[in-house]
C-alpha positions in Angstrom: -16.9 -16.4 24.6 -16.9 -20.0 23.2 -19.6 -19.6 20.5 -19.6 -16.6 18.1 -22.5 -14.2 18.6 -23.4 -10.7 17.4 -21.1 -9.4 20.2 -18.1 -10.7 18.3 -18.9 -8.0 15.6 -18.6 -5.1 18.1 -14.7 -4.7 18.2 -14.6 -4.7 14.3 -17.6 -2.4 14.0 -16.0 0.0 16.6 -12.7 0.0 14.7 -14.4 0.7 11.4 -16.7 3.3 12.9 -13.9 5.2 14.7 -11.7 5.0 11.5 -14.5 6.6 9.5 -15.2 9.3 12.1 -11.7 10.1 13.4 -9.6 9.1 10.4 -7.1 7.9 13.0 -6.3 4.2 12.1 -4.0 3.6 15.1 -6.6 4.8 17.6 -9.3 2.8 15.8 -7.4 -0.4 15.8 -6.3 -0.1 19.5 -9.8 0.7 20.6 -11.1 -2.4 18.8 -8.4 -4.5 20.5 -9.3 -3.2 23.9 -13.1 -3.9 23.5 -12.4 -7.3 22.0 -10.2 -8.3 25.0 -12.8 -7.0 27.4 -15.4 -9.3 25.7 -13.0 -12.3 25.9 -12.5 -11.7 29.6 -16.2 -10.9 30.5 -15.2 -7.3 31.3 -13.0 -8.3 34.3 -10.7 -5.3 34.2 -7.7 -6.9 35.9 -7.9 -10.0 33.7 -8.3 -7.8 30.6 -5.3 -5.7 31.5 -3.2 -8.8 32.0 -4.5 -10.2 28.6 -3.7 -7.0 26.8 -0.1 -7.2 28.2 0.2 -10.8 27.2 -1.2 -10.2 23.8 1.3 -7.4 22.9 4.3 -9.0 24.7 3.5 -12.3 22.8 3.4 -10.4 19.5 6.8 -8.9 20.2 8.3 -12.4 20.7 7.2 -13.5 17.2 10.2 -13.6 14.9 8.3 -12.7 11.8 6.6 -9.8 13.4 9.9 -8.3 14.6 11.4 -8.7 11.1 8.4 -7.1 9.5 8.6 -4.1 11.9 12.3 -3.8 11.2 11.7 -3.8 7.5 9.2 -0.8 7.8 11.6 1.2 9.9 14.6 0.5 7.5 12.4 1.3 4.5 12.0 4.8 6.0 15.8 5.2 6.4 16.6 4.1 2.9 14.0 6.4 1.2 15.4 9.3 3.2 19.0 8.4 2.3 18.2 8.1 -1.4 16.5 11.5 -1.4 19.3 13.2 0.6 22.0 11.7 -1.6 20.8 13.7 -4.6 20.1 10.6 -6.6 16.4 11.6 -7.3 17.4 15.0 -8.5 20.1 13.5 -10.7 17.6 11.2 -12.3 15.3 14.0 -13.0 18.1 16.1 -14.5 19.2 13.2 -16.7 15.8 12.5 -18.3 15.0 16.2 -18.8 18.3 17.5 -20.1 20.5 14.7 -21.3 18.1 12.9 -23.7 15.3 14.3 -26.0 12.8 11.6 -24.9 9.7 13.9 -25.2 8.3 15.6 -28.3 4.5 15.8 -27.5 1.9 15.8 -24.9 1.5 12.0 -25.3 5.2 11.3 -24.8 5.4 13.8 -21.9 2.7 12.0 -19.9 3.9 8.6 -21.1 7.3 9.2 -19.6 5.7 9.9 -16.2 3.6 6.8 -16.6 6.7 4.7 -17.3 8.5 6.1 -14.3 5.5 5.3 -12.2 5.6 1.7 -13.4 9.4 1.3 -13.0 9.8 2.9 -9.6 7.5 0.8 -7.5 9.4 0.4 -4.2 7.7 3.3 -2.4 4.4 5.1 -3.5 5.5 8.5 -2.3 8.8 8.3 -4.2 6.9 7.0 -7.3 4.6 10.1 -7.3 7.3 12.6 -6.5 9.7 11.4 -9.2 6.9 11.1 -11.8 5.7 14.6 -10.9 9.1 16.1 -10.8 9.9 14.8 -14.3 6.5 15.6 -15.8 5.9 19.1 -14.5 8.5 21.0 -16.6 7.3 19.0 -19.6 3.7 19.9 -19.0 4.6 23.6 -18.9 6.6 23.2 -22.1 3.7 21.5 -24.0 0.9 23.4 -22.3 -0.6 20.3 -20.6 -3.0 20.8 -17.8 -1.4 19.8 -14.5 -4.5 17.9 -13.5 -3.6 15.3 -16.2 -0.1 14.9 -14.7 -1.6 14.5 -11.2 -3.9 11.8 -12.5 -1.0 9.9 -14.1 1.2 10.1 -10.9 -1.7 9.0 -8.6 -2.8 6.2 -10.9 0.6 4.6 -11.0 1.9 5.0 -7.4 -0.5 2.9 -5.3 -1.8 0.5 -8.1 1.6 -0.6 -9.2 2.9 -0.7 -5.5 0.0 -3.1 -4.7 0.8 -5.3 -7.7 4.6 -5.5 -7.3 4.6 -5.9 -3.5 8.4 -5.5 -2.9 7.5 -2.7 -0.5 5.5 -1.7 2.6 2.4 -3.2 1.1 4.1 -6.6 0.9 5.2 -6.4 4.5 1.9 -5.5 5.8 0.0 -8.1 3.7 2.5 -10.8 4.6 2.0 -10.0 8.2 -1.8 -10.1 8.0 -1.7 -13.3 6.0 0.7 -14.9 8.6 -1.8 -14.1 11.4 -4.5 -16.0 9.4 -2.0 -18.9 8.9 -1.4 -19.0 12.7 -5.1 -19.1 13.3 -5.5 -22.1 11.0 -7.5 -20.4 8.2 -4.7 -20.6 5.5 -2.6 -23.7 4.7 -0.2 -22.1 2.2 2.9 -20.2 3.1 2.4 -16.4 3.5 4.5 -15.6 0.4 2.7 -18.2 -1.7 -0.7 -17.0 -0.5 0.2 -13.3 -1.3 1.4 -14.1 -4.8 -1.8 -16.1 -5.5 -3.9 -13.1 -4.5 -2.2 -10.6 -6.8 -3.9 -11.9 -9.9 -7.1 -10.9 -8.4 -6.1 -7.3 -7.7 -8.4 -6.3 -10.5 -8.7 -2.6 -9.6 -5.0 -1.9 -9.8 -4.7 -3.7 -13.1 -7.7 -1.9 -14.7 -6.6 1.4 -13.4 -3.2 1.1 -15.0 -4.9 0.0 -18.3 -7.3 2.9 -18.1 -4.5 5.4 -17.4 -2.5 4.2 -20.4 -5.6 4.5 -22.7 -6.2 7.9 -21.4 -2.6 9.0 -22.3 -2.3 7.2 -25.6 -5.7 8.2 -27.1 -6.1 11.5 -25.2 -9.5 10.4 -23.7 -10.9 13.4 -21.7 -14.1 12.7 -19.8 -16.0 14.6 -17.1 -14.2 17.6 -15.5 -11.0 16.6 -17.4 -12.6 18.1 -20.6 -12.7 21.5 -19.0 -9.0 21.6 -17.8 -6.5 23.9 -19.3 -2.9 24.7 -18.8 -2.3 27.7 -16.5 0.9 29.5 -15.8 2.6 28.1 -12.7 5.4 29.7 -10.8 8.6 28.0 -11.8 10.0 26.1 -8.8 13.0 23.8 -8.5 11.7 20.5 -7.3 15.0 19.2 -6.2 18.1 21.4 -6.0 20.2 18.6 -4.8 21.3 17.2 -8.1 24.0 14.4 -8.2 24.5 11.1 -10.0 21.3 9.4 -10.8 23.1 6.1 -9.8 22.8 7.2 -6.2 19.1 6.3 -6.6 19.1 3.6 -9.3 21.7 1.3 -7.6 20.1 1.0 -4.1 16.6 0.5 -5.6 17.9 -2.1 -8.1 19.7 -3.9 -5.4 16.6 -4.0 -3.3 14.6 -5.6 -6.2 17.3 -8.2 -6.9 17.9 -9.1 -3.2 14.3 -9.8 -2.4 14.3 -12.7 -5.0 17.7 -13.8 -3.8 16.7 -14.1 -0.2 13.3 -15.7 -1.0 15.3 -18.3 -3.0 17.7 -18.9 -0.1 15.1 -19.1 2.6 13.0 -21.3 0.4 15.9 -23.6 -0.1 15.8 -23.2 -3.9 12.1 -22.6 -4.2 11.1 -18.9 -4.3 7.4 -19.5 -3.6 8.3 -21.3 -0.4 10.6 -18.6 0.8 10.2 -16.7 4.1 8.8 -13.4 3.0 9.4 -11.5 6.2 12.9 -12.8 6.5 13.7 -12.0 2.8 12.5 -8.5 3.1 14.2 -8.0 6.4 17.6 -9.3 5.1 17.1 -7.2 1.9 16.6 -3.9 3.8 19.6 -4.5 6.1 21.9 -5.3 3.2 20.6 -2.3 1.2 21.0 0.0 4.2 24.6 -1.1 4.7 25.1 -0.7 0.9 24.1 3.0 1.1 26.5 3.4 4.0 29.5 2.1 2.1 28.3 3.6 -1.3 27.6 7.1 -0.1 30.6 7.4 2.2 33.0 6.1 -0.3 31.8 8.4 -3.0 31.9 11.3 -0.4 28.2 12.1 -1.0 27.6 12.1 2.7 29.7 12.1 5.8 29.0 9.5 8.5 27.3 12.0 10.6 24.9 13.1 7.8 24.2 9.5 6.9 23.4 8.6 10.5 21.1 11.7 11.0 19.3 11.1 7.7 18.8 7.4 8.4 17.4 8.2 11.8 15.1 10.9 10.5 13.7 8.5 7.8 13.2 5.7 10.3 11.5 8.1 12.7 9.0 9.1 10.0 7.9 5.5 9.5 7.3 4.7 13.2 3.5 5.4 12.9 3.3 2.7 10.1 5.1 0.3 12.5 2.4 1.1 15.1 -0.3 0.4 12.6 1.3 -3.0 12.0 1.4 -3.9 15.6 -2.2 -3.0 16.3 -3.2 -4.7 13.0 -1.6 -8.0 14.2 -3.3 -7.6 17.6 -6.6 -7.0 16.0 -6.3 -10.1 13.8 -5.6 -12.2 16.9 -8.6 -10.7 18.8 -11.1 -11.1 15.9 -9.8 -14.7 15.5 -10.4 -15.6 19.2 -13.8 -13.9 19.0 -14.6 -15.9 15.8 -15.8 -12.8 14.2 -15.3 -14.1 10.7 -17.0 -17.4 11.5 -20.1 -15.4 12.8 -20.1 -13.2 9.7 -19.8 -16.1 7.4 -22.7 -17.8 9.1 -24.8 -14.7 8.5 -23.6 -14.2 5.0 -24.2 -17.8 4.1 -27.8 -17.3 5.0 -28.4 -13.9 3.3 -25.6 -13.5 0.7 -24.7 -15.7 -2.2 -21.1 -16.9 -2.2 -20.9 -15.5 -5.8 -21.3 -11.9 -4.4 -19.0 -12.3 -1.4 -15.9 -10.9 -3.1 -17.9 -8.0 -4.6 -19.3 -7.1 -1.2 -15.8 -7.2 0.4 -14.5 -5.0 -2.4 -17.3 -2.4 -1.8 -16.9 -2.4 2.0 -13.1 -2.0 1.6 -13.6 0.8 -0.8 -15.8 2.7 1.5 -13.5 2.3 4.5 -10.4 3.3 2.4 -12.2 6.3 0.9 -13.4 7.6 4.3 -10.0 7.1 6.1 -7.7 7.9 3.2 -5.5 4.9 3.9 -5.3 1.5 2.3 -3.0 0.3 5.0 -5.7 0.7 7.6 -8.3 -0.8 5.4 -6.2 -4.0 4.9 -5.6 -4.2 8.6 -9.3 -4.1 9.3 -10.7 -6.1 6.5 -8.2 -9.1 6.0 -9.0 -10.6 9.4 -12.7 -10.4 8.5 -12.5 -11.5 4.9 -10.4 -14.6 5.3 -12.5 -16.4 7.9 -15.7 -15.5 5.9 -14.2 -17.0 2.8 -13.3 -20.1 4.7 -16.7 -20.4 6.3 -18.6 -20.0 3.0 -16.1 -22.2 1.1 -15.2 -19.3 -1.2 -11.8 -18.5 -2.7 -9.5 -17.0 0.0 -7.2 -15.5 -2.7 -10.1 -13.8 -4.4 -11.4 -12.4 -1.1 -8.0 -11.0 -0.2 -7.7 -9.7 -3.7 -11.0 -7.9 -3.2 -9.7 -6.3 0.0 -6.5 -5.1 -1.8 -8.5 -3.8 -4.8 -11.0 -2.0 -2.5 -8.4 -0.5 -0.4 -6.5 0.9 -3.4 -9.8 2.1 -5.1 -10.9 4.0 -2.0 -7.4 5.4 -1.5 -7.3 6.5 -5.1 -10.5 8.5 -4.9 -10.0 10.0 -1.4 -9.0 13.6 -1.1 -7.4 12.9 2.3 -5.2 10.1 1.0 -1.4 10.7 1.2 -0.9 9.6 -2.3 -3.6 11.9 -3.6 -2.1 14.8 -1.7 1.5 14.0 -2.7 0.5 13.5 -6.4 -1.2 16.9 -6.3 1.8 18.6 -4.8 4.3 17.0 -7.1 2.2 18.0 -10.1 1.6 21.5 -8.8 -2.1 20.9 -8.9 -4.9 21.8 -6.4 -6.0 18.7 -4.5 -9.8 19.2 -5.0 -9.2 19.8 -8.8 -7.2 16.5 -8.9 -9.8 14.6 -7.1 -12.7 16.0 -9.3 -10.8 15.3 -12.6 -9.5 11.8 -11.6 -12.8 10.5 -10.1 -14.6 9.6 -13.4 -11.6 7.4 -14.5 -11.4 5.8 -11.0 -15.1 5.0 -11.0 -14.9 3.3 -14.4 -12.0 1.2 -13.1 -13.9 0.5 -9.9 -17.1 -0.6 -11.7 -15.2 -2.9 -13.9 -13.4 -4.4 -10.9 -16.7 -5.0 -9.1 -18.0 -6.9 -12.2 -14.7 -8.9 -12.4 -15.1 -10.1 -8.8 -18.6 -11.4 -9.6 -17.5 -13.1 -12.8 -14.5 -14.9 -11.2 -16.7 -16.0 -8.3 -19.1 -17.5 -10.8 -16.2 -19.2 -12.7 -14.8 -20.8 -9.6 
């Protein structure tokens, strides 16, 4: 297929439709890849089979892809090790019992908000720690648990998508690197990612809205009707040891990312190799936990090994999403899907509304599937070529994808962060969704307007 036609849309439409229907991102992306390869090979089955093999084997030979996958697996190991060490439980015990940091409803929720901002490495850990700390305080000050769930949910994914020293960063670096290899982006992946963060309007606005909700006690919609109810006391984490078992590994990860970006960039952080920096960071941090936990006798070598393996295994599905996302990016690039869409959009859509439309589409996909990861995987390979074809801002378009993915994920009742935030706060999922939605919609509407405004100012 030399020239892009409407057929180039079918693999992406199939992936999006299946994602909406089945909520299975891996199946959706893989199906889109297969259909795309069939189109590229004129439905010759043997040629298509060989092409699929060459596609995935080629991906597995790419150094940056292997490092990105290794990072994801190692992240699972480190999160499991930190939890098993008792460091999370120790931190919760410290802030609850060692210092009188909370004296009112505002300070109780503000503490959870601050924790959500500070602990940005992994969204699940962010929500769990914020909920674990906030729940006893909510019971003490008669605060509805729906408010705590809102605070936990509104800091986990938004802050994780702004300070991308985590899985979000790995995925986005990989997706951007694919677009660089296709010739759509001239900057380095790290530099391009950093330039998009200032356009992650939804995440920034959501954090501000949540702060105002806490500070001024602004209750709107269903949140007005919430009330504190008695909850069965439940120990969130009985494994309580030194909080430094959590703080030191996380602090080390934060510092090492910048150190390795500086080293791989030969003195210039923005020119550093993002995939290599994160990969080296996770290897070093994993080895640090081995030495630290064994030397302090927190774990035996056997327990450390089993925990690391269990954590890595739990992140294997994320690694699969990455592989299929990279493959989908290559296929849509060869099909010139973005070029075809941009040609249609240039005739029917003003460039000033492109980012806003990308934001809306990403929001719908993320809400329906409950995953921002899958949304990024589907939308980045489409948004970047469209921006190039219409001479629009690539950074603004990627920012719209990120914002839309976080917005939809924030509102979705099947999102993992929504469910975890509800569980950590001892709140019903549907009640959490109902009470949180008005605040999320306010942030979403403001973000939509911001994308139009910044497109006009470009």
